[in-house]
N, C-alpha and C positions, 0 to 999 in steps of 0.2 A: 505494499501500499505506500503509495507517492504523499510524501507529507515536506510542507513548506513553511516553515513557522519562522515570523520574524517577532523581532522583542528588540528594546532600549529605548521607546519611543517615550515622550512626556513632555512636559514644560520645561522652558529653559528661556533666561532671559536673551536679549539681543546681545552678541558679542560673545554669546557662550557656545560651549560644545557638546555635543552627544555622540554616542558609537551606539550604531544599530547593528544585530546580528540576524542571521538568517541561518537557521540550521535546516536540513533536509535528509530524507532518509526514503526508501525505498527506489531509488535510480543509482546510476553509478556516477557520484557527483564529478568526478575527476576529468568526465568527458564532456562536461556540460559548459556552456558561455553561460555567466550569472550577470544578471542586471538590477541594477535597483530603478525604479520608475516613482512618480510620486503624483497625487492628485490633492491639489486644492478644491476648495469649496468651489461649486460652480464652473469649474475648470476641467479640461480633459485631462486626462490622464497624460503625463509627459516622461521621456527618458532623463533619469539622472547621471547615468553611466553604464559601464559594463567591463567586464574582464574576463578576459581568454581562458580557457579551461585549465592550463597550466599556470595561470597567473601572469605570465609575462609581457602581457600588453593591458592596459586599459585606456578607456576613453571617456570624457566628460562634456554633459552640457556647458554650452559658455557661461551659463549662469553661476555653475558652480564651481568652474575650475578655478584652481588655487587653493580652494578652501574645503573641497571636501576628497577623501581619498578611499577608493574601495580597495578592499586585500580579501585574500581568500588562504584558508589553511584545511586542504585537500583531507589531510590526515582527521581532520574533525568535522568533514563536511558541512562548514560553514564559511559564509561570505560575509564580510564587514562592511559597513559605511563610515567612517569616522566623518563627523560634520563639525568643522570650526566655524571660527567667527560666523554664526547663524544670524540670520536677519529674519524679520517678522515674514517676509515675501517667502521664505522656505516654510512657512506653515502648510502641512499638507498631510495627508496618509501617504506612508512610504510604503512600497511592495516590492518585493524579491521575485525574481523571475527566471527561470532556469531553461535554458534552451537545448536540446540535445543536437548531436550531430548531423547534418543531413536532414534536418527538420524533424526528426525522431523526438519526439516529446519538447511539450510547453508546458510548463508547470508554475503555478505563479501562489504566492502565500496569501494571508488573509490581509494581510496591514497592519501596523504599526501607526497610532497618530503622533505627530511632531507638530508642539505647539510653541512658536517664539514670540514670547511676549512679556514685556513690564509690568 
């Protein structure tokens, strides 16, 4: 049974930091490209960034470049999103996504709420 579970969200003041985690099970994590998405109220879901299956390459949306870092630990079946210098516009539900090779497998977590407010 496939499971994708995000955690680490919460309320943080502007300028603060949070680290989100996404733990997966039920598939071979080390074969999957992992991404983080977010969806703010009234807006479409948008890509935050992604990391290749081996962790050697990452990409980020311009809005988070230089502030957010994605990493993964294949031994722990976990991908992380380190968020620094948070802004109110980063407020959203953050989702973890796993995409398998050759289009095989596309799994989502339930999301974790991040609220940036003073």
